[in-house]
PDB file as gemmi writes it, atoms N, CA and C in Angstrom:
CRYST1    1.000    1.000    1.000  90.00  90.00  90.00 P 1                      
ATOM      1  N   PRO A   1       0.333 -15.879   4.545  1.00  0.00           N  
ATOM      2  CA  PRO A   1      -0.588 -14.973   5.228  1.00  0.00           C  
ATOM      3  C   PRO A   1       0.143 -13.744   5.774  1.00  0.00           C  
ATOM      4  N   PRO A   2      -0.560 -12.653   5.943  1.00  0.00           N  
ATOM      5  CA  PRO A   2       0.065 -11.419   6.421  1.00  0.00           C  
ATOM      6  C   PRO A   2       0.654 -11.519   7.830  1.00  0.00           C  
ATOM      7  N   CYS A   3       0.223 -12.506   8.615  1.00  0.00           N  
ATOM      8  CA  CYS A   3       0.748 -12.627   9.978  1.00  0.00           C  
ATOM      9  C   CYS A   3       2.172 -13.171   9.998  1.00  0.00           C  
ATOM     10  N   ARG A   4       2.566 -13.844   8.926  1.00  0.00           N  
ATOM     11  CA  ARG A   4       3.943 -14.360   8.863  1.00  0.00           C  
ATOM     12  C   ARG A   4       4.917 -13.211   8.949  1.00  0.00           C  
ATOM     13  N   GLY A   5       5.886 -13.372   9.795  1.00  0.00           N  
ATOM     14  CA  GLY A   5       6.887 -12.339   9.962  1.00  0.00           C  
ATOM     15  C   GLY A   5       6.542 -11.334  11.044  1.00  0.00           C  
ATOM     16  N   GLU A   6       5.301 -11.374  11.523  1.00  0.00           N  
ATOM     17  CA  GLU A   6       4.902 -10.499  12.623  1.00  0.00           C  
ATOM     18  C   GLU A   6       5.393 -11.088  13.944  1.00  0.00           C  
ATOM     19  N   ASP A   7       5.516 -10.258  14.935  1.00  0.00           N  
ATOM     20  CA  ASP A   7       5.910 -10.704  16.268  1.00  0.00           C  
ATOM     21  C   ASP A   7       4.817 -11.619  16.824  1.00  0.00           C  
ATOM     22  N   ILE A   8       5.186 -12.811  17.243  1.00  0.00           N  
ATOM     23  CA  ILE A   8       4.234 -13.789  17.770  1.00  0.00           C  
ATOM     24  C   ILE A   8       3.473 -13.234  18.974  1.00  0.00           C  
ATOM     25  N   ASN A   9       4.106 -12.322  19.709  1.00  0.00           N  
ATOM     26  CA  ASN A   9       3.462 -11.735  20.881  1.00  0.00           C  
ATOM     27  C   ASN A   9       2.263 -10.867  20.526  1.00  0.00           C  
ATOM     28  N   LEU A  10       2.138 -10.500  19.267  1.00  0.00           N  
ATOM     29  CA  LEU A  10       0.962  -9.763  18.822  1.00  0.00           C  
ATOM     30  C   LEU A  10      -0.267 -10.663  18.858  1.00  0.00           C  
ATOM     31  N   PHE A  11      -0.091 -11.941  18.631  1.00  0.00           N  
ATOM     32  CA  PHE A  11      -1.192 -12.899  18.568  1.00  0.00           C  
ATOM     33  C   PHE A  11      -1.334 -13.729  19.842  1.00  0.00           C  
ATOM     34  N   PHE A  12      -0.290 -13.767  20.638  1.00  0.00           N  
ATOM     35  CA  PHE A  12      -0.304 -14.505  21.897  1.00  0.00           C  
ATOM     36  C   PHE A  12       0.256 -13.595  22.980  1.00  0.00           C  
ATOM     37  N   GLY A  13      -0.630 -12.968  23.742  1.00  0.00           N  
ATOM     38  CA  GLY A  13      -0.218 -12.015  24.767  1.00  0.00           C  
ATOM     39  C   GLY A  13       0.425 -12.682  25.964  1.00  0.00           C  
ATOM     40  N   PRO A  14       1.125 -11.906  26.750  1.00  0.00           N  
ATOM     41  CA  PRO A  14       1.788 -12.436  27.943  1.00  0.00           C  
ATOM     42  C   PRO A  14       0.790 -12.728  29.064  1.00  0.00           C  
ATOM     43  N   ASP A  15       1.154 -13.632  29.951  1.00  0.00           N  
ATOM     44  CA  ASP A  15       0.341 -13.890  31.138  1.00  0.00           C  
ATOM     45  C   ASP A  15       0.233 -12.618  31.960  1.00  0.00           C  
ATOM     46  N   GLY A  16      -0.928 -12.373  32.517  1.00  0.00           N  
ATOM     47  CA  GLY A  16      -1.129 -11.207  33.364  1.00  0.00           C  
ATOM     48  C   GLY A  16      -1.263  -9.902  32.602  1.00  0.00           C  
ATOM     49  N   GLU A  17      -1.514  -9.972  31.325  1.00  0.00           N  
ATOM     50  CA  GLU A  17      -1.639  -8.775  30.494  1.00  0.00           C  
ATOM     51  C   GLU A  17      -2.833  -7.932  30.961  1.00  0.00           C  
ATOM     52  N   HIS A  18      -2.621  -6.640  31.101  1.00  0.00           N  
ATOM     53  CA  HIS A  18      -3.701  -5.736  31.493  1.00  0.00           C  
ATOM     54  C   HIS A  18      -4.722  -5.631  30.361  1.00  0.00           C  
ATOM     55  N   GLN A  19      -5.969  -5.438  30.723  1.00  0.00           N  
ATOM     56  CA  GLN A  19      -7.055  -5.420  29.748  1.00  0.00           C  
ATOM     57  C   GLN A  19      -6.842  -4.377  28.654  1.00  0.00           C  
ATOM     58  N   THR A  20      -6.408  -3.177  29.010  1.00  0.00           N  
ATOM     59  CA  THR A  20      -6.210  -2.143  27.986  1.00  0.00           C  
ATOM     60  C   THR A  20      -5.097  -2.527  27.015  1.00  0.00           C  
ATOM     61  N   ALA A  21      -4.039  -3.141  27.530  1.00  0.00           N  
ATOM     62  CA  ALA A  21      -2.949  -3.595  26.661  1.00  0.00           C  
ATOM     63  C   ALA A  21      -3.429  -4.734  25.765  1.00  0.00           C  
ATOM     64  N   LYS A  22      -4.240  -5.623  26.318  1.00  0.00           N  
ATOM     65  CA  LYS A  22      -4.779  -6.740  25.539  1.00  0.00           C  
ATOM     66  C   LYS A  22      -5.660  -6.219  24.408  1.00  0.00           C  
ATOM     67  N   GLU A  23      -6.513  -5.261  24.709  1.00  0.00           N  
ATOM     68  CA  GLU A  23      -7.401  -4.704  23.691  1.00  0.00           C  
ATOM     69  C   GLU A  23      -6.602  -4.031  22.572  1.00  0.00           C  
ATOM     70  N   ALA A  24      -5.572  -3.294  22.931  1.00  0.00           N  
ATOM     71  CA  ALA A  24      -4.737  -2.625  21.924  1.00  0.00           C  
ATOM     72  C   ALA A  24      -4.005  -3.651  21.063  1.00  0.00           C  
ATOM     73  N   ARG A  25      -3.467  -4.676  21.704  1.00  0.00           N  
ATOM     74  CA  ARG A  25      -2.760  -5.729  20.969  1.00  0.00           C  
ATOM     75  C   ARG A  25      -3.714  -6.454  20.029  1.00  0.00           C  
ATOM     76  N   GLU A  26      -4.895  -6.793  20.523  1.00  0.00           N  
ATOM     77  CA  GLU A  26      -5.865  -7.506  19.697  1.00  0.00           C  
ATOM     78  C   GLU A  26      -6.383  -6.637  18.556  1.00  0.00           C  
ATOM     79  N   ASP A  27      -6.489  -5.346  18.768  1.00  0.00           N  
ATOM     80  CA  ASP A  27      -6.894  -4.448  17.675  1.00  0.00           C  
ATOM     81  C   ASP A  27      -5.880  -4.508  16.537  1.00  0.00           C  
ATOM     82  N   LYS A  28      -4.589  -4.525  16.887  1.00  0.00           N  
ATOM     83  CA  LYS A  28      -3.546  -4.618  15.863  1.00  0.00           C  
ATOM     84  C   LYS A  28      -3.605  -5.969  15.154  1.00  0.00           C  
ATOM     85  N   ALA A  29      -3.804  -7.043  15.921  1.00  0.00           N  
ATOM     86  CA  ALA A  29      -3.907  -8.374  15.329  1.00  0.00           C  
ATOM     87  C   ALA A  29      -5.134  -8.453  14.422  1.00  0.00           C  
ATOM     88  N   ARG A  30      -6.236  -7.869  14.859  1.00  0.00           N  
ATOM     89  CA  ARG A  30      -7.474  -7.886  14.077  1.00  0.00           C  
ATOM     90  C   ARG A  30      -7.286  -7.177  12.735  1.00  0.00           C  
ATOM     91  N   GLU A  31      -6.522  -6.088  12.729  1.00  0.00           N  
ATOM     92  CA  GLU A  31      -6.237  -5.372  11.474  1.00  0.00           C  
ATOM     93  C   GLU A  31      -5.494  -6.276  10.490  1.00  0.00           C  
ATOM     94  N   ILE A  32      -4.557  -7.039  10.995  1.00  0.00           N  
ATOM     95  CA  ILE A  32      -3.803  -7.952  10.138  1.00  0.00           C  
ATOM     96  C   ILE A  32      -4.722  -9.063   9.634  1.00  0.00           C  
ATOM     97  N   CYS A  33      -5.514  -9.637  10.521  1.00  0.00           N  
ATOM     98  CA  CYS A  33      -6.416 -10.716  10.130  1.00  0.00           C  
ATOM     99  C   CYS A  33      -7.475 -10.226   9.139  1.00  0.00           C  
ATOM    100  N   HIS A  34      -7.897  -9.008   9.272  1.00  0.00           N  
ATOM    101  CA  HIS A  34      -8.957  -8.467   8.418  1.00  0.00           C  
ATOM    102  C   HIS A  34      -8.591  -8.526   6.935  1.00  0.00           C  
ATOM    103  N   VAL A  35      -7.324  -8.356   6.613  1.00  0.00           N  
ATOM    104  CA  VAL A  35      -6.900  -8.365   5.206  1.00  0.00           C  
ATOM    105  C   VAL A  35      -6.328  -9.711   4.763  1.00  0.00           C  
ATOM    106  N   CYS A  36      -6.370 -10.693   5.628  1.00  0.00           N  
ATOM    107  CA  CYS A  36      -5.763 -11.985   5.323  1.00  0.00           C  
ATOM    108  C   CYS A  36      -6.667 -12.820   4.417  1.00  0.00           C  
ATOM    109  N   PRO A  37      -6.089 -13.375   3.335  1.00  0.00           N  
ATOM    110  CA  PRO A  37      -6.897 -14.186   2.427  1.00  0.00           C  
ATOM    111  C   PRO A  37      -7.306 -15.545   3.000  1.00  0.00           C  
ATOM    112  N   ILE A  38      -6.664 -15.997   4.089  1.00  0.00           N  
ATOM    113  CA  ILE A  38      -7.034 -17.287   4.675  1.00  0.00           C  
ATOM    114  C   ILE A  38      -7.633 -17.130   6.073  1.00  0.00           C  
ATOM    115  N   ARG A  39      -8.159 -15.956   6.356  1.00  0.00           N  
ATOM    116  CA  ARG A  39      -8.731 -15.676   7.681  1.00  0.00           C  
ATOM    117  C   ARG A  39      -9.788 -16.712   8.073  1.00  0.00           C  
ATOM    118  N   ARG A  40     -10.686 -17.024   7.173  1.00  0.00           N  
ATOM    119  CA  ARG A  40     -11.760 -17.976   7.510  1.00  0.00           C  
ATOM    120  C   ARG A  40     -11.196 -19.364   7.820  1.00  0.00           C  
ATOM    121  N   GLU A  41     -10.250 -19.811   7.037  1.00  0.00           N  
ATOM    122  CA  GLU A  41      -9.634 -21.114   7.269  1.00  0.00           C  
ATOM    123  C   GLU A  41      -8.891 -21.142   8.604  1.00  0.00           C  
ATOM    124  N   CYS A  42      -8.217 -20.060   8.918  1.00  0.00           N  
ATOM    125  CA  CYS A  42      -7.480 -19.941  10.180  1.00  0.00           C  
ATOM    126  C   CYS A  42      -8.448 -19.995  11.365  1.00  0.00           C  
ATOM    127  N   ALA A  43      -9.531 -19.235  11.272  1.00  0.00           N  
ATOM    128  CA  ALA A  43     -10.529 -19.228  12.344  1.00  0.00           C  
ATOM    129  C   ALA A  43     -11.157 -20.609  12.491  1.00  0.00           C  
ATOM    130  N   GLU A  44     -11.476 -21.234  11.377  1.00  0.00           N  
ATOM    131  CA  GLU A  44     -12.099 -22.567  11.427  1.00  0.00           C  
ATOM    132  C   GLU A  44     -11.156 -23.582  12.056  1.00  0.00           C  
ATOM    133  N   TYR A  45      -9.885 -23.507  11.706  1.00  0.00           N  
ATOM    134  CA  TYR A  45      -8.903 -24.391  12.333  1.00  0.00           C  
ATOM    135  C   TYR A  45      -8.915 -24.199  13.846  1.00  0.00           C  
ATOM    136  N   ALA A  46      -8.854 -22.949  14.294  1.00  0.00           N  
ATOM    137  CA  ALA A  46      -8.791 -22.655  15.722  1.00  0.00           C  
ATOM    138  C   ALA A  46     -10.064 -23.089  16.442  1.00  0.00           C  
ATOM    139  N   LEU A  47     -11.189 -23.029  15.751  1.00  0.00           N  
ATOM    140  CA  LEU A  47     -12.460 -23.430  16.355  1.00  0.00           C  
ATOM    141  C   LEU A  47     -12.573 -24.948  16.467  1.00  0.00           C  
ATOM    142  N   THR A  48     -12.020 -25.667  15.529  1.00  0.00           N  
ATOM    143  CA  THR A  48     -12.172 -27.109  15.528  1.00  0.00           C  
ATOM    144  C   THR A  48     -11.001 -27.846  16.156  1.00  0.00           C  
ATOM    145  N   ALA A  49      -9.848 -27.223  16.321  1.00  0.00           N  
ATOM    146  CA  ALA A  49      -8.661 -27.910  16.837  1.00  0.00           C  
ATOM    147  C   ALA A  49      -8.825 -28.414  18.273  1.00  0.00           C  
ATOM    148  N   PRO A  50      -9.368 -27.772  19.234  1.00  0.00           N  
ATOM    149  CA  PRO A  50      -9.556 -26.326  19.363  1.00  0.00           C  
ATOM    150  C   PRO A  50      -8.328 -25.661  19.973  1.00  0.00           C  
ATOM    151  N   GLU A  51      -8.022 -24.526  19.444  1.00  0.00           N  
ATOM    152  CA  GLU A  51      -6.949 -23.704  20.011  1.00  0.00           C  
ATOM    153  C   GLU A  51      -7.549 -22.895  21.158  1.00  0.00           C  
ATOM    154  N   ARG A  52      -6.971 -22.999  22.319  1.00  0.00           N  
ATOM    155  CA  ARG A  52      -7.497 -22.278  23.483  1.00  0.00           C  
ATOM    156  C   ARG A  52      -6.897 -20.886  23.617  1.00  0.00           C  
ATOM    157  N   ASP A  53      -5.653 -20.741  23.227  1.00  0.00           N  
ATOM    158  CA  ASP A  53      -4.948 -19.481  23.442  1.00  0.00           C  
ATOM    159  C   ASP A  53      -4.705 -18.760  22.129  1.00  0.00           C  
ATOM    160  N   GLY A  54      -4.530 -17.471  22.249  1.00  0.00           N  
ATOM    161  CA  GLY A  54      -4.108 -16.679  21.115  1.00  0.00           C  
ATOM    162  C   GLY A  54      -5.235 -16.090  20.302  1.00  0.00           C  
ATOM    163  N   PHE A  55      -4.822 -15.402  19.276  1.00  0.00           N  
ATOM    164  CA  PHE A  55      -5.712 -14.696  18.362  1.00  0.00           C  
ATOM    165  C   PHE A  55      -5.599 -15.390  17.015  1.00  0.00           C  
ATOM    166  N   TRP A  56      -6.678 -15.986  16.566  1.00  0.00           N  
ATOM    167  CA  TRP A  56      -6.679 -16.792  15.344  1.00  0.00           C  
ATOM    168  C   TRP A  56      -7.796 -16.335  14.427  1.00  0.00           C  
ATOM    169  N   GLY A  57      -7.489 -16.067  13.183  1.00  0.00           N  
ATOM    170  CA  GLY A  57      -8.508 -15.760  12.200  1.00  0.00           C  
ATOM    171  C   GLY A  57      -9.422 -14.615  12.583  1.00  0.00           C  
ATOM    172  N   GLY A  58      -8.889 -13.669  13.317  1.00  0.00           N  
ATOM    173  CA  GLY A  58      -9.677 -12.514  13.711  1.00  0.00           C  
ATOM    174  C   GLY A  58     -10.489 -12.710  14.977  1.00  0.00           C  
ATOM    175  N   LEU A  59     -10.287 -13.829  15.666  1.00  0.00           N  
ATOM    176  CA  LEU A  59     -11.060 -14.131  16.876  1.00  0.00           C  
ATOM    177  C   LEU A  59     -10.146 -14.342  18.075  1.00  0.00           C  
ATOM    178  N   ASN A  60     -10.511 -13.731  19.196  1.00  0.00           N  
ATOM    179  CA  ASN A  60      -9.760 -13.967  20.426  1.00  0.00           C  
ATOM    180  C   ASN A  60     -10.346 -15.180  21.151  1.00  0.00           C  
ATOM    181  N   GLU A  61      -9.803 -15.501  22.310  1.00  0.00           N  
ATOM    182  CA  GLU A  61     -10.230 -16.679  23.062  1.00  0.00           C  
ATOM    183  C   GLU A  61     -11.719 -16.637  23.393  1.00  0.00           C  
ATOM    184  N   ASP A  62     -12.197 -15.496  23.881  1.00  0.00           N  
ATOM    185  CA  ASP A  62     -13.601 -15.376  24.272  1.00  0.00           C  
ATOM    186  C   ASP A  62     -14.530 -15.488  23.066  1.00  0.00           C  
ATOM    187  N   GLU A  63     -14.130 -14.901  21.967  1.00  0.00           N  
ATOM    188  CA  GLU A  63     -14.955 -14.961  20.753  1.00  0.00           C  
ATOM    189  C   GLU A  63     -15.042 -16.391  20.217  1.00  0.00           C  
ATOM    190  N   ARG A  64     -13.931 -17.119  20.302  1.00  0.00           N  
ATOM    191  CA  ARG A  64     -13.957 -18.518  19.857  1.00  0.00           C  
ATOM    192  C   ARG A  64     -14.820 -19.364  20.776  1.00  0.00           C  
ATOM    193  N   THR A  65     -14.745 -19.131  22.072  1.00  0.00           N  
ATOM    194  CA  THR A  65     -15.597 -19.866  23.018  1.00  0.00           C  
ATOM    195  C   THR A  65     -17.067 -19.614  22.715  1.00  0.00           C  
ATOM    196  N   SER A  66     -17.420 -18.369  22.476  1.00  0.00           N  
ATOM    197  CA  SER A  66     -18.807 -18.026  22.148  1.00  0.00           C  
ATOM    198  C   SER A  66     -19.255 -18.700  20.852  1.00  0.00           C  
ATOM    199  N   GLU A  67     -18.389 -18.715  19.855  1.00  0.00           N  
ATOM    200  CA  GLU A  67     -18.734 -19.339  18.576  1.00  0.00           C  
ATOM    201  C   GLU A  67     -18.907 -20.844  18.739  1.00  0.00           C  
ATOM    202  N   ARG A  68     -18.055 -21.477  19.528  1.00  0.00           N  
ATOM    203  CA  ARG A  68     -18.214 -22.915  19.770  1.00  0.00           C  
ATOM    204  C   ARG A  68     -19.548 -23.203  20.449  1.00  0.00           C  
ATOM    205  N   ARG A  69     -19.906 -22.403  21.439  1.00  0.00           N  
ATOM    206  CA  ARG A  69     -21.196 -22.579  22.125  1.00  0.00           C  
ATOM    207  C   ARG A  69     -22.359 -22.386  21.156  1.00  0.00           C  
ATOM    208  N   ARG A  70     -22.261 -21.368  20.320  1.00  0.00           N  
ATOM    209  CA  ARG A  70     -23.316 -21.100  19.346  1.00  0.00           C  
ATOM    210  C   ARG A  70     -23.478 -22.294  18.406  1.00  0.00           C  
ATOM    211  N   ARG A  71     -22.366 -22.825  17.949  1.00  0.00           N  
ATOM    212  CA  ARG A  71     -22.416 -23.977  17.042  1.00  0.00           C  
ATOM    213  C   ARG A  71     -23.009 -25.195  17.733  1.00  0.00           C  
ATOM    214  N   THR A  72     -22.667 -25.410  18.998  1.00  0.00           N  
ATOM    215  CA  THR A  72     -23.217 -26.531  19.746  1.00  0.00           C  
ATOM    216  C   THR A  72     -24.716 -26.388  19.918  1.00  0.00           C  
ATOM    217  N   ARG A  73     -25.176 -25.192  20.273  1.00  0.00           N  
ATOM    218  CA  ARG A  73     -26.622 -24.952  20.423  1.00  0.00           C  
ATOM    219  C   ARG A  73     -27.344 -25.188  19.095  1.00  0.00           C  
ATOM    220  N   ARG A  74     -26.764 -24.706  18.023  1.00  0.00           N  
ATOM    221  CA  ARG A  74     -27.382 -24.871  16.713  1.00  0.00           C  
ATOM    222  C   ARG A  74     -27.443 -26.355  16.329  1.00  0.00           C  
ATOM    223  N   ALA A  75     -26.374 -27.093  16.595  1.00  0.00           N  
ATOM    224  CA  ALA A  75     -26.355 -28.531  16.273  1.00  0.00           C  
ATOM    225  C   ALA A  75     -27.366 -29.296  17.126  1.00  0.00           C  
ATOM    226  N   ASN A  76     -27.499 -28.912  18.384  1.00  0.00           N  
ATOM    227  CA  ASN A  76     -28.451 -29.581  19.269  1.00  0.00           C  
ATOM    228  C   ASN A  76     -29.886 -29.285  18.898  1.00  0.00           C  
ATOM    229  N   ALA A  77     -30.120 -28.124  18.325  1.00  0.00           N  
ATOM    230  CA  ALA A  77     -31.472 -27.721  17.924  1.00  0.00           C  
ATOM    231  C   ALA A  77     -31.897 -28.399  16.629  1.00  0.00           C  
ATOM    232  N   ALA A  78     -30.936 -28.862  15.867  1.00  0.00           N  
ATOM    233  CA  ALA A  78     -31.242 -29.456  14.549  1.00  0.00           C  
ATOM    234  C   ALA A  78     -31.794 -30.863  14.656  1.00  0.00           C  
TER     235      ALA A  78                                                      
END                                                                             
């Protein structure tokens, strides 16, 4: 995957990171994930593992939390 060889700090920000720095870092990570051939598999892994921290498959922590909630609501409605 294109993330191999990248600085791990691009995908896992430091504690206490300022919001503007986080957004800039995640934008760079998102660009890498956007062209990744295994992006969907990576995101699915992070959603089901579940990975709490970091940027996985084009999704940050908040986006993964929202997706998990959406999936739970959909499963409960079925």
